[in-house]
N, C-alpha and C positions, 0 to 999 in steps of 0.2 A: 763653165767654171767662173769663179769669182774674179773680178777685177776691182781696183781701188778707185775711190772718188778722190781726184787730185785736190779738190777744194778742201775736203775733209783732212787730208794730210797736211796741206800747207797752212791751214788755219790753226792747227793743233800745236800746243807746246811740246808735244811728243813726236813732232814731224820727223826728227832725225832717226830715232829707233824704228818708227813706222816705215820710213823709207828703206831702212836696212832690211826689215821684214819683207817689204815689197820686192827687194832685190832677190831674196830667197825664192819668192813665188815666181818672179819673172824667169829666173835661171832654171828652176825645176819644172815649171809649167810651160813657158813660152820660149825658152832658149836664152833669153837675156840679151842677145845681140840685137842692136837697134841700128841697122845700116841706114845710110843717108843716100840722097840722090836717087839715081836710077834703081839701085839695088833695093832701096826702101819700097819703091812702087812695085817692083817685081815681087818682092816678098808679100806685101799686102795684097797685090793683085792676084797672085796664085792662091793665097789663103781665101780670098773672096770667091774666086772661081770654084775652089774646093767646096765651100759651103753651098754655093748655088748648084753644083753638081749633085751633092747629097740631097738637097731639097727636091731637085728634079727626079732623082732616082727613087725617092720614097713616095712621090706624088702619083696620083692616077693619070697625070697629064700625058706621059709617054704612051699609054694605052688608048687614051682618047684621040690623040693626034697620030698615033702609030709611027712615031719617030723617037729616036733616042732610047730604045728599049735595050736594057743590058741584063743578061742573066747573072746568076750569083757569082760565077767565076770571073766574068768580065768586070763587074762592079768592084769585086775585091782587088783585082789587079790595078784598076784605076785609083782606088782608095789608097793602096800602098804606094803607088807611084807619087801621089801628092805628098804623103807622109814622109817618104824618103827625101824627096826634093826639098821640102821645107826644113827637114832636120839638118841637112847640110848647110842651108842658108841661115837658119835661125840660131843654130848652136855652134859655137867655135870649137876647134879641135882640142884646145886646152883651156881650161878655166883660168889657169895661172897667167896665161898670156892673152888675156881677154882683149878683143878689138872689135869695133863696130864695122870694120871693113871686111868685105867678103873676098878672100883670096881666089885667084884663078883656079887653084886646085879644088876648092870647095864647089865652084861652079861646075867643074868637070865631074866631080863625084856626084853632085846632085843630078846632072843630066844623065850620067851613066846609070845611076841607081834607079831613077824613074823609068828609064828605058827597059832595064832588066825586069822591073815589076810589071810594066805595061806590056811586056813581051807576050804574056799569056792572053792579053786582049788583042794585040796586033796580029798575032799568028794563031788565033784560036782554032780556025778551020784546019790549018795544017797540022797542029798538035793533035787534034781529034783523030786524024787519019793515021797517025803513027803512035798511038797510045802504047806505052810500054817499050817502044823502040826509038829512043831519042837519037837525034843526029848530033854531030859535033857542035853545031851552033847552039843547040838546046843546052848541051852540057857546059859550054863556055859561058853562056848567059846565066845558067843556074849557079855556077861557081862564082862568077863575078857578083851576081845579085846577093848571094849569101854573104860574101865578104863585105860588101857595101852596107848590107842590112845590119851586120854585126857592128860595123863602125858607126852607123847612124844611131844604133842602140846605145853604144858607149857614150856618144856625145849627149844624147838626150837623157839617158837614165843612169849614166855612170858605168863602171866596169862590171859590177856583179852579175847582171843579167847576161851580158855578153860572155862572161866567163862560164856561167852555168850552161848556156847554149853550146859553147865551144867544147865543154866537157862531154856533153851528150853526143855531139858530132864525132868527137874522138872515140867515144865508146861504140858508136855505130860501126866504125871501121876496125877498131882494135879488139873486137870481141874474142877472137881465138887466143889472144895473148893475155886475157884477163884471168884473175883467179877463178877457180872452178865454180865457186858459188855464183858468180855473175857472168861467166863465159857464155858466148854464143858463137855461131859460125861466122859472123861478120858479114858485111855488105860490100859489094863492089862499088867502085866510084860511079859507074853508070847508074846502078840501081839506087844508090843513096842520093845522088844529086837529083835524079828524076823524082824520087819519093819526096824529098824535101821541097822542091821548087815547082815541078811540073804538075804534080797531082794535088789533090785537096786534102792529103793526109798530113802535110807539114805546114809550111809558111802560110799557104792560102787555105787553111783549114777553118774549122768552126769558130775559133777565137777571132780571127780576122773578119770572118763573115758577120759575127755579132757586132764587132766594131763598125763595120760598114753599114749594117742594116739598122741597128738600134742606137748604139752608144753615141755616134756623132750627133744625131738629131737631139738627143737629150742634153748633151753638152752645149750645143748651139742654143737650145731653148733656155738653159740656165744662164748662158752668157747674155742673151738678149734681156732676160728678166733683170739681171743685175745692172745692165747698162741703162735700162729704163728707170731704175731706182727702186726695184722691189726689195733688194737686200737691205737698203737703208730703211725702208718702210717697216720691214719685219723687226729690225732692231729697235726702232722708235716705238712700235706697238708694245714690244716686250718691256721696254723701260717705262712706258706710260702706265702699264698695268702692275709692274712688280718693283719698280725702282725705289718705292717708299718703304718696302719691307726691310726687316733685319737682313743686312748683307744684300740689299736689293739689287745693286749692280751685278753681283755674281749670279743671283737667281735670274736676272734678265739675260745674262750671258748664256745661261743654260738654255733658256727658252728660245732666244734669238738664234743661237747656233743650231738648235733643232729645226727652226723655221728656215734658216739659211741652208740647211741640208736639202731643202726643196730646190734651191737655186744652184747649189754647188755639189759636185761629186768629189771634191778635193778637200781633204782635211787641212792641208796647208793654206789653201786660199781662204777657207772658211775662218781659220785662225786670224788671218790678217784683216779680212773684211769686218768681222764682228769685233775682233780684239782691239782694233784701233779705237773703238768706242769704249768697250767694256773694261779692258785692263786698267787704263788710267783711273776710271771711276771706282773699280774695286780697290785699288790702292788708296784712293781718297777716303773711303769709308773704313779703312783699317786692315785690309788684307796685305800680308807681306808680299813683296814683289814676286817671289817664286811661286807662291800659292795662287796669286792672281793669274799668272801665266798658266799654271797647271790646270786651273779650273777651265780656262778657255780651251786649252788643249784637250782635256777630257770631254768637254762638250762638243768640240768641233770634230774629233775623231768619230764620235757617235753619229755625226751628221750623215756619214755614208751609210749608216744603218737605217736611216729614216725614210720610210715610204712617203710619197709615191716615187720620188726620184732618188734611187740609192746609188752607191758607187758603181762604176762600170762593170765590176765583176758580177753584180747582181743580174745583169742582162745575159751574161754568159751562162748562168744557171738555167735559163730558159732552154738553151740547146743541150747543155751537158746533162741536165736532170730529165729533160723531156716534159716539162710542164709549162703552163702559160705564165706570163709575167704577173698577171693578177693573182695567181696562186703563190708566186714568190712573195708578193706584197702581203698576202694573207698570212703566210707562215712567218714573215719577218716582223709583223706589226706588234705583237704582244711583247717580244723581247726588247724591241726598240723603245716601246712605251715605258716598260718597267725600268729599263736602264736609265732613261731620262728622269723619271720620277725619283729614282734613288739618288742620282747626282744632285737634283734639286734639294733633296733632304740632307745630303752630305754638306752642301753649302749652308743650309740652315743650321746644322750642328756646328760648323766652323764659326758661323756668326755668333751663335750662343756662347761658345767657348771663349770667344774674344770680346763679348759684350758689344758687338757692333750695332750700328743703327743704319737706316737707309737714307736716301736722299730726301730732302724736303719736297712736299707736294706743291704743285702750282696752285691747285684748288683743293680746299678741304671739304670733304663730304662726310655725312654721317654714315654709319654702317648700314642703316636701313636704306638710304639713298643709293649707296654702292651696290647693295644686294638687289634692289629693284632695277637698277640700271643693267646689272649683269644678267639678271633673269629675263628682263625684257629683250635685251639684245640676243641672248641665246635662243629664247622662244621665237623671236622674229626670224632668226637665221634658219631654225628648224622648219618653221612654216614655209619660208621662202624655198628652202631646199626641197621640201615635200611637194610644193606646188610645181616646181620645175620638173622634178623627177616624174611625178604621176601625170602632170599636165602634158608634158611632151610625150611621155610613154603612152598615154591613152590616145592622144590625137595623132601620133606619128603615122599610124596605119591608115588614117583617113586622108593624110596629106599626099600619099602616093609619090609620084615623081617630083612633086614640088616641095617635099619635106626639107631638103637641104636649103632651098632658098628661103622658105618660111622661117626655119630655125635661125638662119643667118641674119635675117631682118630682126628677129626677136633679140638675138644676141647683140646686134648693133644698137637696138633701142635701150637694152640694159646698160650697155657701155656708155651711152650718152647720158643716161640718168645718173649713173655713178660718177661720171666726170663732172656733171653739174653740181652734185653734192660735194665732190672734192674741191671744186673751184671756190666754194663758199667757205673753205677752211684755210687757215694759214699754212704756208709751206712748211715742210718737215725740217727739223734741225739738221744741219750738216756740220756745225761747229761744236766740238766737244766742250769748249769753255762755256757756251750757252747752256748746254745740258747739265753741266756740273752744278749749276746754281739750283735747279729744281727739275723734277720730272715733268715730261710733257703731259698735257691734259688728255686723258684717255679718249673721250668722245671725238673731238676734232682730229686727233691723231689717227684713230681707226678709220674714220670717214675719208681721210685724205687719200687713202690708197686702196680702197675696196676694189677698184677696177683691176688691180693686179691679180685678183683672185679669178678673174674670168678665164684666162688661158689655163689655169690649173683645173677649173671646173670642166673645161673642154677636154683636157687630157684625161681626167678621171672618168668623164662620161664615155669617151671613146674606148677606154680600157675596160671599164666595168659593165656598161650598159650595152654599147654597140659591139663589144668584144672584138674590136679591131686589133691588129697586131701592134706591138709596141712601137714599131717604126712608123706605121700609118697614124697611130694616135699622136705620136710626137710631131709628125708633120702638120696635122691640123692645129695642134696647140701652138706650134711655132708660127704658123701662118697668122693666127690671131695675135701672137706676140709681136710679129713684124708690124702689123697694122697699128697696134698700140704704141710701139716704139716710135713710129713715124708721126702719129697724130696726137698723142695725149697732151704734150706740152702746148701745142698750138691751140687745141680745142679748149684747154683750161684758160688760156689767154683770151680766147674768143668769148667764153662765158663770163670772164671778168671784164670784158670790154677793153682789153689792153692790146698793144701792138703784137700781131701774130707773126710778122715776117721773120723775126729773129729765130723763133722756135721752129719754124718750118725747116730752115736750114739745119738747125741743131738736131732735129729729129732724124733728118737724113744721115747726118754724120754719126749719130748714135747707132743707127742701124748698120752702117758700114763698119763702124768700130766693133759693134757686138758680133757681127758675122766673122770679121777677121780674127777677133780675139777667140771666138769659139773654135775656129779652125786651128789657130796656134796652140790652143789648149789640147787639141786632139793629136798633136804630133807625137807626144810621148806615148799616148795610149795606142796609136796606130802602129808604131814600130814595136811596142811592147807585146801586143797581141800577135804580131807577125813572128817575132823572135821566140816567144813562148810556144808558137806552133812548131818550132824546131824540136823542142823538148817532147811535145806530143808525138811528132813524127818519129822521133828516136824510140819512144816507147812502143809504138805500133810496129816499127821496123825490126826491133830486137827482141820483143817479148819480155822486156825487163819487168813488166807488171807482175808476172807470175813469180819472178825472183824476189820482188819486193815483199810479196805476201809471206814467203818463207823467212826472209830476213827479219821482217818486223815481228813475226810470231816468235822467232828465236830471241830477239832483243827483249821483247816484252814478256816472254815466258807465257804467252797466251792470256795475259791480263789485259782486259779492255781498258782499264784506267791507265795503265802504263803505256798502252798503245796510243791513247788519246793525248797523254802528256808528251809523248815522243813527237806526235804530229804537231801539237801546239808549239813546242820548242823549235821544230823545223820552220814553222810559219814565222815565228818571231825572229829567228836568226836570218832567214832569207829576206824577211821584210825590212831588215836594216839596210839592205842594198837594192831590193827590188820594189817597184811600185806595187800597190795592192793587186792590180789586175794580173800582172805577170806572176806574182806570188801565188795568187789563187789558182791560176792555170797550172803552174808547175806542181804545186802540192796536191791539188785535187786530182790531177791526172795520175800521180803516183800513189797517193794515200787513200783516196775515197774508196776505190774498189777493195783495198786491203781491209779497211775498217768494216765495210759491209760484209766481206767474206768471213773475216775472223770473228766478227760479232755473231754471225749466223752459226758458226761452229761452236760457239759458247752459249748458244741459247738466247742471244739478244738480236732481235730484228731491228736494224737501224735503217730508217727510211733514208734514201739517197739525199733528199733535200736537207735533212738534218746534218749529214756529214759535210755537205757543201757549205752550209751556213756556218758550221764549226770552223772550217778553213777560212771562210770569208771574215769571220769575226777576228781571228787571230792575225790575219793579214793586215787588217785595219789597225789593230792595237800596236803593230810594229811602228806606226807613224809617231808614237810618243815613247818608244823604247830606247833608252840610252844605250850606247853613246851616239847613235846616228839619227834618232827621230827628228825629221825635218820640221814637223809641226811644233815640237818643243823648242827648236832653234828659232822659229819664226816668232813664237810667243815670248821667248826670253828677250828677243831683240826689241819688242815693244815694251815689255815690263822692265827692261834693264836689269835682268837677273841672270844668274848662272844657268846656262842651258842644261847642264847635267842635272843640277838640283831641281830645275823645273821639270825635266823629263821624268825623274824618279818620283817626284810628287804627283805628276800627272798619271803615272802608271799606278801609284797607290790608289788614286781616285778611281782608276779604271779597273781595279780588281773586281768591282761589281759586274763589269761587262765581261771580264775574263772567266768568271764563274758560271755565267749563263750558258755558254755552249756545252759545258759538262752536264748541266742540269737537263737541257732539252734533248741531249743524246739519250738519257735514261728516262726522261719523262716527256714524251713527244706531244703531250697535251699542251705544253707551253708554246708549241708551234701550231696550235689549233688543229692538230691531226687527231681524228677520231672524236671530235666534239660534235655531237649530234643534236643538242637542244640548247635553248636559251638558258635554263637553270644551270646546266652543266657549264656553259660558257661563263656565267656570272661567278660560279664557285671557283673556276680556274683563274679568272682574272683577279678576284679577291685574294686568293691564296698566293698567287705570284707576286702581287704588289706588296702584300704583307710580308712575304718571305724576303723580298729584296730590301724593304725598309729595315727589317730586323737585322739583315746581313750588314747593311750600311752602318747601323748603330754599333754592331759588334766590331767591325773593322776600324771604325773611327775612334773607338774607345771612349765614347761619350754618349749619354742619353740625357737624362735630367741633370746628372752630374757625371763626373769622370767614372768610368766603369772600373770595378775591381776585376782581377784576373778571372775569378770564377764566374762573374757575371758575363764577361766576354765569351767564355766557353759556353755558357748557357745560351746566350743569344745566337751563337753560331749553330748550336745544336737545334734550336728552335727553327732557325732559317732553313737548315737542311731538312727538317721534318716537314715544314710547309712546302718546300720545293718537291720533296720525294716522299710523300706519305706511304707509298707502296713498299719502300725499303723496309720499314718496320712491320707493316701490315702483313707482308708476305711471310714473315717469320711466325706470325700468330695464326694466320689463315692461308694455307697453300693456295696459290692463285689458280692452279690447274689440277684436274683429275687426269691420271695417266692410264692409257689403255695400250695393250700390246697384242701381237699376233692376230688371231681371228676376231678378237673383240674390236679391233680397229675398223673392220668392215661394218660391224653393227653400228658403231658410234658415228661413222661417216654418214650412214643413212639417217641417223637421228639428228644430225646437225641442223640448225635453223636455216631458213631460206637465205641465200646470199652470204652465208657465213664463210669465214676463212678457216681452212683446216690447218692446224699447227702440227706438222709432221716432222719427226726426226728420221733422217735417212742416212745411210752409210753406203759407201762403195768406192770403187777405184776410178780416178780421173784418167783422161787420155794421156796425161804425163806419167801415169803409174803411181800416183800418190793416193794413199788410203785416207779418205776424209769422212768425218761425221759432222753433219750440220742440220740445222733446223730451218724449215721453210714454211711460210704461210701461203697456201694456194687456194684459189677461189673454188668453193664447192658448188656454187650455182643454186638452182632451185631444189627443193626437196624431191627425192626420187630414189631409185635403186642405187646401191653403192657403185656398181659399174658405171652408171651414167654420171655420177658425181665425180668419180675418178677421171672419167673421160673429159669432164669439164676442166679438170686441172691439167689435162694433157697427158694422162697416164693410163696405161693398161696394166693390171696387176694380176698375179697368180698367187694362190695360197698353197705353199709347199710345206706340208705338215703344219707347223704353227708359225712358219715364216712367211711374211708377205713380201713377195719379190716383184720388182718392177719389170714387166716383160717388154714394154714399149713406151717411148716418150715421143709425143707428137712434135713435129718441126715447128719452131717459133711459138710454142706454147709457154704458159707461165712456168711450168716445171722446167723446161729447157733453159729459160732465161735465168733461172737461179742456179743453173749448173747441174741439175739432176740428170743422170744418164740411165740407160737400160741396164738390167742385171744388178741394179742397186737394191738394197733391202730397206723396207720401211720398218724402223725399229719400234716406234711408238707414236701415238696420237695424244695430244694434250687438248683437253676441253675445259673451257673456263668454268671454274667452280662457283657455286652459289655462296656468297659471303657478304657480310655487312659492308657498307661504303667505307672505303679506305680513309676518307676525310675524318672519320671518327678519331683517328690518331692525333688530329689537330687539337682536340680538347685538352689533353695533358700539356701539349705545347703551349697553348694560350694561357693555361693555369700557371705554368712556369714563368711565362712572360709577365703575367700579372704580379707574381711574387717578386720578380726583379724590379718591376715598376714601383711597388710599395716600398721595397728596400731603398731604392734611390730617392723616393719621395721623402722618406724620413731623413735621409742625409741632406737633402736639399733644404 
């Protein structure tokens, strides 16, 4: 997570509001309590030990030396023990009676909570021998641990998540006394406590496992990057390239916040880190205070959507959806890209409306010189990237066992070369007043921090080429970052032939500070994932998931749009009090299966990743939703504006992000699902960007001049058409030919190789409900119909003209989507031959051209 540069704050005329914003970050991210004396060293020491433990646990060293090997359950227990201990030490019991002293009761709670969490590690052998039959000590430990976890959650995250967890615990016990629609038989005290604490179904479930395996290392990696100065570097690069444009500081804020998303998984910390620079400069060129803060909020909340390091909830998708992290990145890439492009364009429209200018350039270059410089730099980076990718890729197989050492030496050589280049450049600006006078010179600014990209290259290489797990990839990238943090200042001094002693010590303290800050930033995430596990455990214990399906179907009347709106509202309401990670766990656990199931019953196959990204997006948008959006409060503290007004304006800017999840639910090509060729990819990217720019123009009410009401309606219609061309095309050309009865068998045989069979089926569930749903099942290679049905996991019988399912194979694709024996296959849908749906874009672009000429005349 991001931290602040104290020099930056102290040297700024905006130090007081920035410090106020910093307090918001410290209290929400790190606890705010700054104990002195022995307590301070214990707090920092435990945080440092936690970081070292996580690095050790993720590394291959335990297996090399055959010591310190922890299984998943043990590592989760130790992880939570650290989180609970630090929560009680770092967070005071009441914010209103804030004190830096740690009372005796907090020490007792910290020790007791960490013992209860580590109980599963200390007595793991004994617990394994009595699975399902807990003894009294197990139950006392579980009950105490649950209470202390809820209190730690209240301190770190406020009451909302604690209340949500308490409601689900109550529901687990009070099932028989609930209204009939949500009643269940209830759980005994023994069963519930064992389920929530002793098993991996509750607190120590998937969410805490992801926090242990993936999230901590990425947070630590980001903390070290920020401590080494990468955050400031990205800000300065954005200003050097964009600061001179109309409304340049705001455009730089958008880009720098996107780049800072690589460093930070926190909207609030991102606001403070980049906003300390960007907000005062936006105000200087003419943005009102609330709009300056709102632009920073809108840009920073989207930072969690930016690959390769997204918010913590993105790592949970790996386990919940069952795909690799690189697939999560691939699906999230295009929506994040078009969202930032649209915000950049919104800023441009705001600058045009107000007649703003940018900051003066330090050096004036002709357009030809600028174009040549950009082209040369871009081409050089492409050539260098290709050389590294193909060079290492082709030679790695010949390196054998020496590959790691050879690549490490090459990486070290590249690091030294980039440091030598950096040493020849002036140091980056850390004082806002210096930067107000003119933008930094792009060339030297970019060269000054190129070595910060090396750990990102290592991270992406490990994820995409080596296909390592996210945890192992983050470990290697963090290892490189540790080396850079320790050495970069000293080596730059050495290249400059200056005194190196001062920076040797400074590098060591930067490393310690980065590791302790990373651990303190993880406290909230650690307890949030554990407490959210209580909700997940209650769902599996009570079976409320099935009840939710019926309830949501009743509320929405079977409408997919109403169901999605219902889910979005839940995310926004819960997000006012819950962090994004906990919000995502709670809502995705309850709503994701419901959306998939009800979508299938209404003929819409929604990929699970699309639903989870939908929940993720609206969980993030809650960070700027009034009246509680902390990101808006942090931005308003810097901008000296009204927080509610800032939050409302930020949400208006974020409407473009709010519309995206609805679009990719119905058009999964936006998530690059089903994209099989480069031309198809180009068309999708072009259409998505054009649609988002037109949507931004419509919602901002301005293009060349102020929009008339009918022009705004036309622009929104064009945007919808570009996003969902199939909506109109399906009305002209039906997308599928339908076959029933015996004709289904013939058409299944005729399906192409590896095609998916779109089958409508109906039957009675185990709960006695009659359902009708659509499923896409893999038909496999061409062959006889029986063989293709068997590939789907089905055996069928033709009874008169009814196709009946006689058998469903265990763990087959058919069983996974809920199909059972004795169901009937109603019909088969086969894709129809029809012209490309993008032809509907032609009238849309003609209408856009008409609006353009109309505004051109008024201009």
